[in-house]
All heavy atoms as a GROMACS GRO file, in nm:
protein
  596
    1LEU      N    1  -0.391   1.314   0.893
    1LEU     CA    2  -0.383   1.186   0.967
    1LEU      C    3  -0.247   1.122   0.943
    1LEU      O    4  -0.207   1.110   0.831
    1LEU     CB    5  -0.498   1.094   0.912
    1LEU     CG    6  -0.505   0.959   0.984
    1LEU    CD1    7  -0.552   0.976   1.121
    1LEU    CD2    8  -0.608   0.875   0.904
    2ASN      N    9  -0.181   1.087   1.048
    2ASN     CA   10  -0.049   1.028   1.043
    2ASN      C   11  -0.061   0.887   1.103
    2ASN      O   12  -0.073   0.862   1.228
    2ASN     CB   13   0.045   1.117   1.136
    2ASN     CG   14   0.187   1.064   1.131
    2ASN    OD1   15   0.209   0.942   1.112
    2ASN    ND2   16   0.283   1.153   1.143
    3PRO      N   17  -0.065   0.785   1.020
    3PRO     CA   18  -0.085   0.648   1.064
    3PRO      C   19   0.019   0.609   1.171
    3PRO      O   20  -0.011   0.540   1.266
    3PRO     CB   21  -0.067   0.568   0.945
    3PRO     CG   22  -0.101   0.662   0.830
    3PRO     CD   23  -0.056   0.798   0.868
    4PHE      N   24   0.153   0.647   1.148
    4PHE     CA   25   0.254   0.607   1.248
    4PHE      C   26   0.223   0.665   1.388
    4PHE      O   27   0.230   0.599   1.479
    4PHE     CB   28   0.393   0.660   1.206
    4PHE     CG   29   0.505   0.629   1.298
    4PHE    CD1   30   0.556   0.497   1.315
    4PHE    CD2   31   0.552   0.730   1.385
    4PHE    CE1   32   0.648   0.471   1.408
    4PHE    CE2   33   0.650   0.701   1.477
    4PHE     CZ   34   0.701   0.580   1.485
    5LYS      N   35   0.188   0.798   1.390
    5LYS     CA   36   0.160   0.867   1.517
    5LYS      C   37   0.040   0.801   1.585
    5LYS      O   38   0.038   0.783   1.705
    5LYS     CB   39   0.140   1.013   1.492
    5LYS     CG   40   0.144   1.092   1.616
    5LYS     CD   41   0.143   1.237   1.575
    5LYS     CE   42   0.159   1.323   1.702
    5LYS     NZ   43   0.165   1.468   1.668
    6MET      N   44  -0.065   0.774   1.504
    6MET     CA   45  -0.190   0.709   1.559
    6MET      C   46  -0.162   0.576   1.616
    6MET      O   47  -0.209   0.528   1.723
    6MET     CB   48  -0.299   0.701   1.450
    6MET     CG   49  -0.344   0.828   1.403
    6MET     SD   50  -0.423   0.936   1.529
    6MET     CE   51  -0.564   0.833   1.571
    7PHE      N   52  -0.073   0.492   1.550
    7PHE     CA   53  -0.036   0.366   1.597
    7PHE      C   54   0.043   0.374   1.730
    7PHE      O   55   0.019   0.293   1.824
    7PHE     CB   56   0.044   0.279   1.498
    7PHE     CG   57   0.062   0.142   1.539
    7PHE    CD1   58  -0.040   0.049   1.566
    7PHE    CD2   59   0.195   0.088   1.541
    7PHE    CE1   60  -0.015  -0.079   1.602
    7PHE    CE2   61   0.214  -0.046   1.572
    7PHE     CZ   62   0.111  -0.125   1.609
    8GLN      N   63   0.135   0.472   1.739
    8GLN     CA   64   0.207   0.498   1.867
    8GLN      C   65   0.119   0.526   1.977
    8GLN      O   66   0.138   0.481   2.086
    8GLN     CB   67   0.311   0.601   1.840
    8GLN     CG   68   0.424   0.566   1.742
    8GLN     CD   69   0.500   0.446   1.786
    8GLN    OE1   70   0.488   0.337   1.733
    8GLN    NE2   71   0.588   0.460   1.886
    9THR      N   72   0.018   0.610   1.951
    9THR     CA   73  -0.076   0.650   2.056
    9THR      C   74  -0.158   0.534   2.097
    9THR      O   75  -0.180   0.507   2.214
    9THR     CB   76  -0.170   0.763   1.997
    9THR    OG1   77  -0.092   0.870   1.959
    9THR    CG2   78  -0.272   0.802   2.103
   10TRP      N   79  -0.200   0.445   2.000
   10TRP     CA   80  -0.277   0.325   2.030
   10TRP      C   81  -0.199   0.225   2.124
   10TRP      O   82  -0.252   0.182   2.216
   10TRP     CB   83  -0.321   0.260   1.907
   10TRP     CG   84  -0.394   0.126   1.930
   10TRP    CD1   85  -0.523   0.108   1.970
   10TRP    CD2   86  -0.343  -0.006   1.921
   10TRP    NE1   87  -0.544  -0.028   1.979
   10TRP    CE2   88  -0.439  -0.098   1.942
   10TRP    CE3   89  -0.212  -0.049   1.878
   10TRP    CZ2   90  -0.416  -0.230   1.944
   10TRP    CZ3   91  -0.196  -0.187   1.876
   10TRP    CH2   92  -0.293  -0.280   1.907
   11LYS      N   93  -0.067   0.216   2.095
   11LYS     CA   94   0.016   0.122   2.168
   11LYS      C   95   0.033   0.169   2.316
   11LYS      O   96   0.059   0.081   2.406
   11LYS     CB   97   0.156   0.113   2.110
   11LYS     CG   98   0.149   0.028   1.978
   11LYS     CD   99   0.286  -0.013   1.922
   11LYS     CE  100   0.378   0.108   1.900
   11LYS     NZ  101   0.502   0.068   1.841
   12THR      N  102   0.023   0.293   2.340
   12THR     CA  103   0.029   0.348   2.481
   12THR      C  104  -0.106   0.350   2.559
   12THR      O  105  -0.104   0.385   2.673
   12THR     CB  106   0.102   0.483   2.475
   12THR    OG1  107   0.022   0.573   2.402
   12THR    CG2  108   0.238   0.466   2.418
   13HIS      N  109  -0.206   0.315   2.488
   13HIS     CA  110  -0.342   0.312   2.559
   13HIS      C  111  -0.340   0.211   2.677
   13HIS      O  112  -0.274   0.106   2.674
   13HIS     CB  113  -0.453   0.276   2.462
   13HIS     CG  114  -0.584   0.287   2.519
   13HIS    ND1  115  -0.647   0.188   2.587
   13HIS    CD2  116  -0.670   0.388   2.508
   13HIS    CE1  117  -0.763   0.234   2.622
   13HIS    NE2  118  -0.785   0.357   2.579
   14SER      N  119  -0.404   0.249   2.788
   14SER     CA  120  -0.399   0.166   2.899
   14SER      C  121  -0.437   0.017   2.888
   14SER      O  122  -0.398  -0.069   2.955
   14SER     CB  123  -0.482   0.230   3.012
   14SER     OG  124  -0.612   0.243   2.971
   15SER      N  125  -0.531  -0.007   2.798
   15SER     CA  126  -0.571  -0.144   2.771
   15SER      C  127  -0.480  -0.220   2.675
   15SER      O  128  -0.491  -0.345   2.667
   15SER     CB  129  -0.718  -0.152   2.714
   15SER     OG  130  -0.727  -0.095   2.588
   16VAL      N  131  -0.392  -0.159   2.608
   16VAL     CA  132  -0.310  -0.213   2.505
   16VAL      C  133  -0.160  -0.224   2.557
   16VAL      O  134  -0.088  -0.324   2.533
   16VAL     CB  135  -0.313  -0.143   2.376
   16VAL    CG1  136  -0.219  -0.205   2.275
   16VAL    CG2  137  -0.448  -0.139   2.322
   17ARG      N  138  -0.123  -0.127   2.636
   17ARG     CA  139   0.014  -0.116   2.687
   17ARG      C  140   0.077  -0.244   2.753
   17ARG      O  141   0.180  -0.290   2.718
   17ARG     CB  142   0.036  -0.006   2.778
   17ARG     CG  143   0.175   0.008   2.834
   17ARG     CD  144   0.188   0.126   2.928
   17ARG     NE  145   0.202   0.238   2.854
   17ARG     CZ  146   0.200   0.362   2.905
   17ARG    NH1  147   0.182   0.372   3.030
   17ARG    NH2  148   0.218   0.461   2.822
   18PRO      N  149  -0.006  -0.315   2.831
   18PRO     CA  150   0.049  -0.446   2.900
   18PRO      C  151   0.090  -0.548   2.786
   18PRO      O  152   0.182  -0.626   2.816
   18PRO     CB  153  -0.070  -0.491   2.974
   18PRO     CG  154  -0.147  -0.374   3.000
   18PRO     CD  155  -0.140  -0.285   2.882
   19THR      N  156   0.020  -0.545   2.671
   19THR     CA  157   0.068  -0.649   2.570
   19THR      C  158   0.203  -0.625   2.521
   19THR      O  159   0.277  -0.720   2.490
   19THR     CB  160  -0.031  -0.632   2.454
   19THR    OG1  161  -0.175  -0.649   2.497
   19THR    CG2  162  -0.010  -0.733   2.343
   20PHE      N  163   0.246  -0.493   2.512
   20PHE     CA  164   0.380  -0.471   2.455
   20PHE      C  165   0.486  -0.450   2.566
   20PHE      O  166   0.605  -0.434   2.528
   20PHE     CB  167   0.369  -0.340   2.374
   20PHE     CG  168   0.287  -0.355   2.251
   20PHE    CD1  169   0.156  -0.311   2.242
   20PHE    CD2  170   0.332  -0.424   2.143
   20PHE    CE1  171   0.078  -0.318   2.134
   20PHE    CE2  172   0.251  -0.443   2.032
   20PHE     CZ  173   0.120  -0.381   2.027
   21GLU      N  174   0.457  -0.432   2.698
   21GLU     CA  175   0.554  -0.412   2.787
   21GLU      C  176   0.643  -0.525   2.803
   21GLU      O  177   0.608  -0.649   2.804
   21GLU     CB  178   0.494  -0.385   2.922
   21GLU     CG  179   0.436  -0.252   2.938
   21GLU     CD  180   0.369  -0.220   3.077
   21GLU    OE1  181   0.345  -0.305   3.160
   21GLU    OE2  182   0.334  -0.101   3.094
   22GLY      N  183   0.769  -0.507   2.812
   22GLY     CA  184   0.875  -0.601   2.819
   22GLY      C  185   0.911  -0.672   2.689
   22GLY      O  186   0.991  -0.760   2.677
   23GLY      N  187   0.844  -0.632   2.581
   23GLY     CA  188   0.866  -0.692   2.447
   23GLY      C  189   0.999  -0.645   2.387
   23GLY      O  190   1.052  -0.549   2.426
   24GLU      N  191   1.038  -0.718   2.294
   24GLU     CA  192   1.176  -0.686   2.222
   24GLU      C  193   1.148  -0.672   2.075
   24GLU      O  194   1.089  -0.756   2.014
   24GLU     CB  195   1.279  -0.790   2.259
   24GLU     CG  196   1.407  -0.762   2.183
   24GLU     CD  197   1.501  -0.875   2.215
   24GLU    OE1  198   1.493  -0.948   2.309
   24GLU    OE2  199   1.602  -0.891   2.141
   25ARG      N  200   1.189  -0.565   2.019
   25ARG     CA  201   1.169  -0.543   1.873
   25ARG      C  202   1.276  -0.628   1.803
   25ARG      O  203   1.390  -0.610   1.816
   25ARG     CB  204   1.182  -0.393   1.839
   25ARG     CG  205   1.136  -0.358   1.713
   25ARG     CD  206   1.128  -0.198   1.693
   25ARG     NE  207   1.036  -0.141   1.783
   25ARG     CZ  208   1.058  -0.044   1.870
   25ARG    NH1  209   1.185  -0.003   1.890
   25ARG    NH2  210   0.963   0.011   1.941
   26LEU      N  211   1.225  -0.713   1.715
   26LEU     CA  212   1.323  -0.801   1.636
   26LEU      C  213   1.353  -0.743   1.506
   26LEU      O  214   1.463  -0.752   1.458
   26LEU     CB  215   1.256  -0.936   1.620
   26LEU     CG  216   1.212  -1.014   1.742
   26LEU    CD1  217   1.145  -1.139   1.704
   26LEU    CD2  218   1.340  -1.040   1.832
   27SER      N  219   1.260  -0.678   1.445
   27SER     CA  220   1.287  -0.618   1.307
   27SER      C  221   1.172  -0.521   1.270
   27SER      O  222   1.066  -0.519   1.338
   27SER     CB  223   1.305  -0.722   1.199
   27SER     OG  224   1.182  -0.782   1.182
   28TYR      N  225   1.206  -0.433   1.180
   28TYR     CA  226   1.105  -0.347   1.122
   28TYR      C  227   1.050  -0.383   0.982
   28TYR      O  228   1.136  -0.446   0.911
   28TYR     CB  229   1.151  -0.204   1.112
   28TYR     CG  230   1.188  -0.136   1.248
   28TYR    CD1  231   1.316  -0.139   1.301
   28TYR    CD2  232   1.089  -0.066   1.312
   28TYR    CE1  233   1.344  -0.087   1.424
   28TYR    CE2  234   1.114  -0.003   1.431
   28TYR     CZ  235   1.248  -0.010   1.485
   28TYR     OH  236   1.273   0.054   1.607
   29GLY      N  237   0.939  -0.355   0.949
   29GLY     CA  238   0.896  -0.384   0.810
   29GLY      C  239   0.753  -0.363   0.794
   29GLY      O  240   0.667  -0.381   0.883
   30ALA      N  241   0.712  -0.319   0.666
   30ALA     CA  242   0.572  -0.302   0.635
   30ALA      C  243   0.551  -0.306   0.498
   30ALA      O  244   0.636  -0.252   0.419
   30ALA     CB  245   0.517  -0.174   0.705
   31ARG      N  246   0.445  -0.350   0.445
   31ARG     CA  247   0.403  -0.347   0.308
   31ARG      C  248   0.255  -0.328   0.305
   31ARG      O  249   0.182  -0.396   0.373
   31ARG     CB  250   0.442  -0.474   0.229
   31ARG     CG  251   0.595  -0.489   0.207
   31ARG     CD  252   0.613  -0.614   0.138
   31ARG     NE  253   0.752  -0.654   0.147
   31ARG     CZ  254   0.838  -0.651   0.031
   31ARG    NH1  255   0.782  -0.632  -0.084
   31ARG    NH2  256   0.964  -0.680   0.043
   32ALA      N  257   0.214  -0.235   0.216
   32ALA     CA  258   0.077  -0.217   0.195
   32ALA      C  259   0.045  -0.275   0.056
   32ALA      O  260   0.096  -0.221  -0.039
   32ALA     CB  261   0.027  -0.075   0.211
   33LEU      N  262  -0.028  -0.382   0.039
   33LEU     CA  263  -0.049  -0.443  -0.086
   33LEU      C  264  -0.198  -0.438  -0.118
   33LEU      O  265  -0.285  -0.472  -0.036
   33LEU     CB  266  -0.012  -0.594  -0.075
   33LEU     CG  267   0.132  -0.628  -0.040
   33LEU    CD1  268   0.146  -0.774  -0.029
   33LEU    CD2  269   0.229  -0.567  -0.135
   34ASN      N  270  -0.224  -0.383  -0.241
   34ASN     CA  271  -0.359  -0.393  -0.285
   34ASN      C  272  -0.364  -0.496  -0.386
   34ASN      O  273  -0.312  -0.493  -0.500
   34ASN     CB  274  -0.405  -0.253  -0.348
   34ASN     CG  275  -0.306  -0.210  -0.447
   34ASN    OD1  276  -0.192  -0.252  -0.459
   34ASN    ND2  277  -0.338  -0.111  -0.526
   35GLU      N  278  -0.433  -0.612  -0.348
   35GLU     CA  279  -0.439  -0.728  -0.437
   35GLU      C  280  -0.581  -0.769  -0.464
   35GLU      O  281  -0.672  -0.717  -0.395
   35GLU     CB  282  -0.368  -0.846  -0.373
   35GLU     CG  283  -0.419  -0.896  -0.240
   35GLU     CD  284  -0.350  -1.021  -0.194
   35GLU    OE1  285  -0.374  -1.127  -0.258
   35GLU    OE2  286  -0.282  -1.009  -0.091
   36GLY      N  287  -0.600  -0.848  -0.555
   36GLY     CA  288  -0.736  -0.893  -0.580
   36GLY      C  289  -0.752  -0.956  -0.717
   36GLY      O  290  -0.846  -1.012  -0.750
   37GLY      N  291  -0.648  -0.934  -0.802
   37GLY     CA  292  -0.648  -0.991  -0.934
   37GLY      C  293  -0.715  -0.908  -1.034
   37GLY      O  294  -0.754  -0.793  -1.014
   38PHE      N  295  -0.716  -0.951  -1.155
   38PHE     CA  296  -0.761  -0.888  -1.273
   38PHE      C  297  -0.907  -0.835  -1.253
   38PHE      O  298  -0.943  -0.718  -1.288
   38PHE     CB  299  -0.756  -0.966  -1.400
   38PHE     CG  300  -0.806  -0.902  -1.524
   38PHE    CD1  301  -0.716  -0.803  -1.582
   38PHE    CD2  302  -0.920  -0.921  -1.583
   38PHE    CE1  303  -0.751  -0.736  -1.696
   38PHE    CE2  304  -0.960  -0.860  -1.703
   38PHE     CZ  305  -0.873  -0.764  -1.754
   39GLN      N  306  -0.999  -0.911  -1.192
   39GLN     CA  307  -1.137  -0.875  -1.169
   39GLN      C  308  -1.150  -0.755  -1.082
   39GLN      O  309  -1.256  -0.693  -1.072
   39GLN     CB  310  -1.224  -0.990  -1.122
   39GLN     CG  311  -1.194  -1.029  -0.981
   39GLN     CD  312  -1.071  -1.122  -0.965
   39GLN    OE1  313  -1.005  -1.152  -1.048
   39GLN    NE2  314  -1.058  -1.172  -0.841
   40CYS      N  315  -1.049  -0.718  -1.004
   40CYS     CA  316  -1.054  -0.615  -0.902
   40CYS      C  317  -0.989  -0.478  -0.955
   40CYS      O  318  -0.990  -0.386  -0.885
   40CYS     CB  319  -0.980  -0.650  -0.775
   40CYS     SG  320  -1.087  -0.778  -0.688
   41ILE      N  321  -0.941  -0.478  -1.073
   41ILE     CA  322  -0.883  -0.350  -1.128
   41ILE      C  323  -1.001  -0.265  -1.158
   41ILE      O  324  -1.091  -0.292  -1.227
   41ILE     CB  325  -0.806  -0.382  -1.255
   41ILE    CG1  326  -0.676  -0.468  -1.223
   41ILE    CG2  327  -0.755  -0.256  -1.332
   41ILE    CD1  328  -0.589  -0.503  -1.342
   42PRO      N  329  -0.992  -0.136  -1.110
   42PRO     CA  330  -1.100  -0.042  -1.120
   42PRO      C  331  -1.095   0.015  -1.263
   42PRO      O  332  -1.007  -0.017  -1.344
   42PRO     CB  333  -1.067   0.068  -1.026
   42PRO     CG  334  -0.913   0.063  -1.019
   42PRO     CD  335  -0.888  -0.079  -1.026
   43LYS      N  336  -1.204   0.093  -1.298
   43LYS     CA  337  -1.200   0.159  -1.428
   43LYS      C  338  -1.085   0.260  -1.422
   43LYS      O  339  -1.071   0.343  -1.327
   43LYS     CB  340  -1.336   0.240  -1.434
   43LYS     CG  341  -1.347   0.315  -1.572
   43LYS     CD  342  -1.485   0.381  -1.587
   43LYS     CE  343  -1.479   0.449  -1.722
   43LYS     NZ  344  -1.561   0.563  -1.732
   44LEU      N  345  -0.999   0.261  -1.527
   44LEU     CA  346  -0.875   0.322  -1.518
   44LEU      C  347  -0.876   0.468  -1.572
   44LEU      O  348  -0.779   0.544  -1.550
   44LEU     CB  349  -0.769   0.241  -1.596
   44LEU     CG  350  -0.744   0.093  -1.538
   44LEU    CD1  351  -0.646   0.021  -1.627
   44LEU    CD2  352  -0.697   0.109  -1.398
   45THR      N  353  -0.978   0.502  -1.646
   45THR     CA  354  -0.980   0.631  -1.707
   45THR      C  355  -1.104   0.708  -1.665
   45THR      O  356  -1.218   0.641  -1.630
   45THR     CB  357  -0.983   0.629  -1.860
   45THR    OG1  358  -1.096   0.557  -1.901
   45THR    CG2  359  -0.854   0.566  -1.912
   46PHE      N  360  -1.108   0.837  -1.654
   46PHE     CA  361  -1.216   0.921  -1.624
   46PHE      C  362  -1.187   1.057  -1.693
   46PHE      O  363  -1.076   1.080  -1.737
   46PHE     CB  364  -1.230   0.938  -1.473
   46PHE     CG  365  -1.104   0.973  -1.399
   46PHE    CD1  366  -1.072   1.121  -1.380
   46PHE    CD2  367  -1.013   0.880  -1.351
   46PHE    CE1  368  -0.956   1.154  -1.313
   46PHE    CE2  369  -0.895   0.919  -1.286
   46PHE     CZ  370  -0.872   1.053  -1.272
   47PRO      N  371  -1.289   1.139  -1.712
   47PRO     CA  372  -1.271   1.264  -1.788
   47PRO      C  373  -1.157   1.342  -1.726
   47PRO      O  374  -1.164   1.381  -1.608
   47PRO     CB  375  -1.403   1.334  -1.761
   47PRO     CG  376  -1.507   1.233  -1.746
   47PRO     CD  377  -1.427   1.122  -1.667
   48GLY      N  378  -1.054   1.368  -1.802
   48GLY     CA  379  -0.935   1.452  -1.764
   48GLY      C  380  -0.835   1.372  -1.689
   48GLY      O  381  -0.738   1.448  -1.640
   49GLY      N  382  -0.843   1.246  -1.671
   49GLY     CA  383  -0.736   1.181  -1.595
   49GLY      C  384  -0.734   1.025  -1.610
   49GLY      O  385  -0.820   0.972  -1.687
   50ALA      N  386  -0.646   0.968  -1.544
   50ALA     CA  387  -0.636   0.822  -1.540
   50ALA      C  388  -0.563   0.773  -1.420
   50ALA      O  389  -0.493   0.839  -1.355
   50ALA     CB  390  -0.554   0.771  -1.665
   51LEU      N  391  -0.602   0.653  -1.383
   51LEU     CA  392  -0.521   0.587  -1.268
   51LEU      C  393  -0.407   0.502  -1.324
   51LEU      O  394  -0.422   0.434  -1.424
   51LEU     CB  395  -0.624   0.489  -1.196
   51LEU     CG  396  -0.731   0.550  -1.120
   51LEU    CD1  397  -0.825   0.439  -1.061
   51LEU    CD2  398  -0.685   0.640  -1.015
   52VAL      N  399  -0.294   0.524  -1.272
   52VAL     CA  400  -0.174   0.447  -1.316
   52VAL      C  401  -0.105   0.397  -1.195
   52VAL      O  402  -0.116   0.446  -1.074
   52VAL     CB  403  -0.079   0.540  -1.404
   52VAL    CG1  404  -0.147   0.580  -1.530
   52VAL    CG2  405  -0.031   0.656  -1.326
   53GLY      N  406  -0.017   0.305  -1.224
   53GLY     CA  407   0.071   0.260  -1.109
   53GLY      C  408  -0.010   0.176  -1.005
   53GLY      O  409  -0.097   0.105  -1.031
   54CYS      N  410   0.043   0.206  -0.881
   54CYS     CA  411  -0.023   0.130  -0.763
   54CYS      C  412  -0.172   0.164  -0.742
   54CYS      O  413  -0.243   0.080  -0.704
   54CYS     CB  414   0.063   0.154  -0.641
   54CYS     SG  415   0.221   0.088  -0.642
   55ALA      N  416  -0.204   0.287  -0.776
   55ALA     CA  417  -0.340   0.331  -0.761
   55ALA      C  418  -0.430   0.253  -0.846
   55ALA      O  419  -0.550   0.233  -0.815
   55ALA     CB  420  -0.366   0.481  -0.788
   56ALA      N  421  -0.381   0.205  -0.957
   56ALA     CA  422  -0.457   0.127  -1.054
   56ALA      C  423  -0.465  -0.015  -1.012
   56ALA      O  424  -0.543  -0.099  -1.074
   56ALA     CB  425  -0.404   0.137  -1.198
   57GLY      N  426  -0.390  -0.061  -0.914
   57GLY     CA  427  -0.385  -0.204  -0.870
   57GLY      C  428  -0.296  -0.290  -0.949
   57GLY      O  429  -0.314  -0.413  -0.956
   58PHE      N  430  -0.197  -0.237  -1.022
   58PHE     CA  431  -0.107  -0.317  -1.098
   58PHE      C  432   0.010  -0.374  -1.003
   58PHE      O  433   0.102  -0.302  -0.979
   58PHE     CB  434  -0.044  -0.231  -1.212
   58PHE     CG  435  -0.139  -0.192  -1.306
   58PHE    CD1  436  -0.135  -0.064  -1.364
   58PHE    CD2  437  -0.244  -0.268  -1.356
   58PHE    CE1  438  -0.232  -0.011  -1.458
   58PHE    CE2  439  -0.329  -0.235  -1.446
   58PHE     CZ  440  -0.325  -0.099  -1.496
   59LEU      N  441  -0.013  -0.492  -0.956
   59LEU     CA  442   0.081  -0.546  -0.870
   59LEU      C  443   0.095  -0.692  -0.896
   59LEU      O  444  -0.004  -0.765  -0.913
   59LEU     CB  445   0.047  -0.527  -0.718
   59LEU     CG  446   0.120  -0.598  -0.610
   59LEU    CD1  447   0.258  -0.539  -0.598
   59LEU    CD2  448   0.038  -0.580  -0.485
   60ASN      N  449   0.217  -0.740  -0.904
   60ASN     CA  450   0.238  -0.889  -0.916
   60ASN      C  451   0.245  -0.949  -0.783
   60ASN      O  452   0.353  -0.942  -0.713
   60ASN     CB  453   0.373  -0.918  -0.995
   60ASN     CG  454   0.400  -1.060  -1.023
   60ASN    OD1  455   0.343  -1.136  -0.956
   60ASN    ND2  456   0.495  -1.090  -1.109
   61VAL      N  457   0.133  -0.992  -0.726
   61VAL     CA  458   0.121  -1.034  -0.592
   61VAL      C  459   0.213  -1.154  -0.548
   61VAL      O  460   0.281  -1.143  -0.451
   61VAL     CB  461  -0.021  -1.070  -0.551
   61VAL    CG1  462  -0.038  -1.124  -0.411
   61VAL    CG2  463  -0.110  -0.940  -0.568
   62PRO      N  464   0.226  -1.257  -0.635
   62PRO     CA  465   0.309  -1.366  -0.595
   62PRO      C  466   0.454  -1.328  -0.572
   62PRO      O  467   0.524  -1.376  -0.487
   62PRO     CB  468   0.300  -1.467  -0.707
   62PRO     CG  469   0.166  -1.437  -0.771
   62PRO     CD  470   0.146  -1.293  -0.756
   63LYS      N  471   0.505  -1.231  -0.649
   63LYS     CA  472   0.643  -1.185  -0.636
   63LYS      C  473   0.658  -1.057  -0.566
   63LYS      O  474   0.762  -1.010  -0.538
   63LYS     CB  475   0.701  -1.161  -0.783
   63LYS     CG  476   0.712  -1.288  -0.855
   63LYS     CD  477   0.794  -1.264  -0.982
   63LYS     CE  478   0.806  -1.393  -1.054
   63LYS     NZ  479   0.891  -1.388  -1.167
   64ILE      N  480   0.540  -0.992  -0.516
   64ILE     CA  481   0.538  -0.870  -0.445
   64ILE      C  482   0.615  -0.765  -0.520
   64ILE      O  483   0.698  -0.695  -0.468
   64ILE     CB  484   0.583  -0.877  -0.295
   64ILE    CG1  485   0.521  -1.000  -0.224
   64ILE    CG2  486   0.554  -0.753  -0.215
   64ILE    CD1  487   0.558  -1.021  -0.088
   65LYS      N  488   0.595  -0.756  -0.646
   65LYS     CA  489   0.660  -0.661  -0.733
   65LYS      C  490   0.556  -0.569  -0.804
   65LYS      O  491   0.459  -0.624  -0.855
   65LYS     CB  492   0.743  -0.730  -0.843
   65LYS     CG  493   0.846  -0.814  -0.793
   65LYS     CD  494   0.961  -0.738  -0.748
   65LYS     CE  495   1.078  -0.842  -0.704
   65LYS     NZ  496   1.177  -0.774  -0.625
   66GLY      N  497   0.569  -0.442  -0.791
   66GLY     CA  498   0.472  -0.352  -0.850
   66GLY      C  499   0.550  -0.230  -0.917
   66GLY      O  500   0.491  -0.157  -1.001
   67THR      N  501   0.673  -0.222  -0.889
   67THR     CA  502   0.750  -0.106  -0.948
   67THR      C  503   0.751  -0.105  -1.096
   67THR      O  504   0.731   0.001  -1.164
   67THR     CB  505   0.893  -0.104  -0.889
   67THR    OG1  506   0.894  -0.107  -0.748
   67THR    CG2  507   0.969   0.024  -0.937
   68HIS      N  508   0.779  -0.216  -1.156
   68HIS     CA  509   0.800  -0.222  -1.305
   68HIS      C  510   0.664  -0.192  -1.370
   68HIS      O  511   0.651  -0.117  -1.466
   68HIS     CB  512   0.848  -0.363  -1.343
   68HIS     CG  513   0.986  -0.383  -1.291
   68HIS    ND1  514   0.999  -0.461  -1.172
   68HIS    CD2  515   1.104  -0.356  -1.345
   68HIS    CE1  516   1.132  -0.460  -1.156
   68HIS    NE2  517   1.205  -0.402  -1.251
   69THR      N  518   0.555  -0.257  -1.318
   69THR     CA  519   0.429  -0.236  -1.386
   69THR      C  520   0.377  -0.090  -1.356
   69THR      O  521   0.312  -0.027  -1.443
   69THR     CB  522   0.320  -0.335  -1.338
   69THR    OG1  523   0.318  -0.339  -1.197
   69THR    CG2  524   0.352  -0.472  -1.391
   70ALA      N  525   0.407  -0.041  -1.240
   70ALA     CA  526   0.369   0.096  -1.209
   70ALA      C  527   0.438   0.197  -1.301
   70ALA      O  528   0.382   0.296  -1.361
   70ALA     CB  529   0.398   0.133  -1.064
   71MET      N  530   0.569   0.179  -1.324
   71MET     CA  531   0.642   0.267  -1.406
   71MET      C  532   0.598   0.263  -1.552
   71MET      O  533   0.585   0.361  -1.622
   71MET     CB  534   0.795   0.234  -1.395
   71MET     CG  535   0.852   0.277  -1.264
   71MET     SD  536   1.023   0.223  -1.238
   71MET     CE  537   1.098   0.232  -1.386
   72LYS      N  538   0.569   0.132  -1.597
   72LYS     CA  539   0.529   0.110  -1.735
   72LYS      C  540   0.388   0.173  -1.757
   72LYS      O  541   0.373   0.235  -1.865
   72LYS     CB  542   0.529  -0.038  -1.761
   72LYS     CG  543   0.493  -0.070  -1.909
   72LYS     CD  544   0.597  -0.013  -2.006
   72LYS     CE  545   0.567  -0.059  -2.150
   72LYS     NZ  546   0.668  -0.012  -2.245
   73SER      N  547   0.309   0.157  -1.670
   73SER     CA  548   0.176   0.225  -1.684
   73SER      C  549   0.182   0.378  -1.686
   73SER      O  550   0.113   0.439  -1.771
   73SER     CB  551   0.071   0.176  -1.576
   73SER     OG  552   0.107   0.232  -1.452
   74GLY      N  553   0.271   0.435  -1.607
   74GLY     CA  554   0.293   0.580  -1.620
   74GLY      C  555   0.360   0.619  -1.748
   74GLY      O  556   0.322   0.729  -1.807
   75MET      N  557   0.443   0.540  -1.796
   75MET     CA  558   0.513   0.563  -1.929
   75MET      C  559   0.406   0.567  -2.045
   75MET      O  560   0.402   0.650  -2.128
   75MET     CB  561   0.630   0.472  -1.962
   75MET     CG  562   0.744   0.494  -1.860
   75MET     SD  563   0.859   0.359  -1.857
   75MET     CE  564   0.903   0.338  -2.032
   76LEU      N  565   0.327   0.460  -2.037
   76LEU     CA  566   0.218   0.450  -2.136
   76LEU      C  567   0.119   0.570  -2.133
   76LEU      O  568   0.064   0.618  -2.232
   76LEU     CB  569   0.143   0.320  -2.130
   76LEU     CG  570   0.229   0.193  -2.162
   76LEU    CD1  571   0.156   0.065  -2.122
   76LEU    CD2  572   0.263   0.197  -2.311
   77ALA      N  573   0.082   0.606  -2.012
   77ALA     CA  574  -0.009   0.720  -1.993
   77ALA      C  575   0.056   0.844  -2.051
   77ALA      O  576  -0.019   0.933  -2.108
   77ALA     CB  577  -0.038   0.746  -1.842
   78ALA      N  578   0.180   0.867  -2.032
   78ALA     CA  579   0.258   0.984  -2.081
   78ALA      C  580   0.251   0.988  -2.232
   78ALA      O  581   0.250   1.097  -2.289
   78ALA     CB  582   0.399   0.990  -2.024
   79GLU      N  583   0.262   0.874  -2.299
   79GLU     CA  584   0.270   0.866  -2.435
   79GLU      C  585   0.130   0.882  -2.505
   79GLU      O  586   0.122   0.926  -2.619
   79GLU     CB  587   0.322   0.727  -2.485
   79GLU     CG  588   0.469   0.710  -2.457
   79GLU     CD  589   0.513   0.557  -2.482
   79GLU    OE1  590   0.439   0.488  -2.542
   79GLU    OE2  591   0.632   0.536  -2.453
   80ALA      N  592   0.025   0.862  -2.420
   80ALA     CA  593  -0.113   0.867  -2.480
   80ALA      C  594  -0.151   1.021  -2.504
   80ALA      O  595  -0.100   1.110  -2.455
   80ALA     CB  596  -0.212   0.801  -2.381
   0.00000   0.00000   0.00000
């Protein structure tokens, strides 16, 4: 499944195309954020593995920063 390709196909559908015709692209950008707070962090360990980084939901939502916590959780998992 290729999300970009699927979205391109959707935009050319006969019922959607008129919405975009004549439009002008101002900028590009996208972010996929998994947020929800401490209560939404899943169980992080399972037999033979662990969730680390973004998969574990470690994201500082107000600052939209996740790289540092993702890297740190990976480092801690490697040390374990």
